[in-house]
C-alpha positions as CSV (number, residue, x, y, z in Angstrom):
1,M,-49.1,7.9,31.2
2,T,-47.8,6.5,27.7
3,D,-45.8,8.5,24.6
4,H,-48.1,8.2,21.7
5,E,-47.2,9.5,18.2
6,P,-48.8,12.0,16.8
7,T,-51.6,11.3,14.4
8,V,-50.5,13.2,11.1
9,Y,-53.9,13.8,8.8
10,P,-53.6,13.7,5.1
11,S,-54.3,17.4,4.8
12,G,-50.8,17.7,7.4
13,V,-52.7,18.5,10.6
14,Q,-50.8,16.8,13.4
15,E,-53.1,15.6,16.4
16,N,-51.6,15.3,19.7
17,H,-52.8,12.8,22.7
18,G,-52.8,13.7,25.7
19,G,-51.8,17.0,26.1
20,A,-52.3,18.5,29.4
21,I,-54.5,21.9,29.6
22,P,-52.6,24.9,30.3
23,M,-52.8,26.8,33.7
24,V,-54.1,30.1,32.0
25,L,-57.0,28.2,30.4
26,R,-58.1,26.4,34.0
27,L,-58.2,29.8,35.1
28,T,-60.4,31.7,32.4
29,Y,-62.5,28.7,32.7
30,V,-62.3,29.5,37.0
31,G,-62.8,33.2,35.8
32,F,-65.7,32.5,33.7
33,V,-67.8,30.4,36.3
34,L,-66.8,33.2,39.2
35,F,-68.2,35.8,37.2
36,G,-71.4,34.0,36.4
37,L,-72.3,33.7,39.5
38,L,-71.8,37.1,40.8
39,Y,-73.4,38.8,38.2
40,F,-76.5,36.1,38.9
41,F,-76.3,37.2,42.5
42,F,-75.9,40.1,42.1
43,W,-79.0,40.6,39.1
44,R,-81.1,38.4,41.8
45,Q,-80.8,41.1,44.3
46,G,-81.8,43.7,41.8
47,S,-78.6,46.1,42.1
48,G,-77.4,47.8,39.2
49,T,-75.3,50.8,38.2
50,E,-77.2,54.3,38.2
51,L,-77.0,54.0,34.6
52,V,-79.1,51.0,34.2
53,E,-81.6,52.4,36.8
54,Q,-81.7,55.5,35.2
55,Y,-82.7,53.3,31.9
56,N,-85.1,51.3,33.7
57,K,-87.3,54.2,35.2
58,L,-87.4,55.6,31.1
59,T,-88.6,52.0,29.6
60,G,-90.7,51.4,32.4
61,V,-89.0,48.2,33.6
62,K,-89.4,48.1,37.6
């Protein structure tokens, strides 16, 4: 891995090259994917909370 000088744009903004992704951000990606998969699984099963079931009865869903 080589060190590069940061690119400085005329507006004064600096851009570093090859920065590592912080662990918190990596865990966030994993967390969102897991949440999405679990949400999809429970949605396919049709399970919901009592409030959701009451709302569905009132609106005629299912």
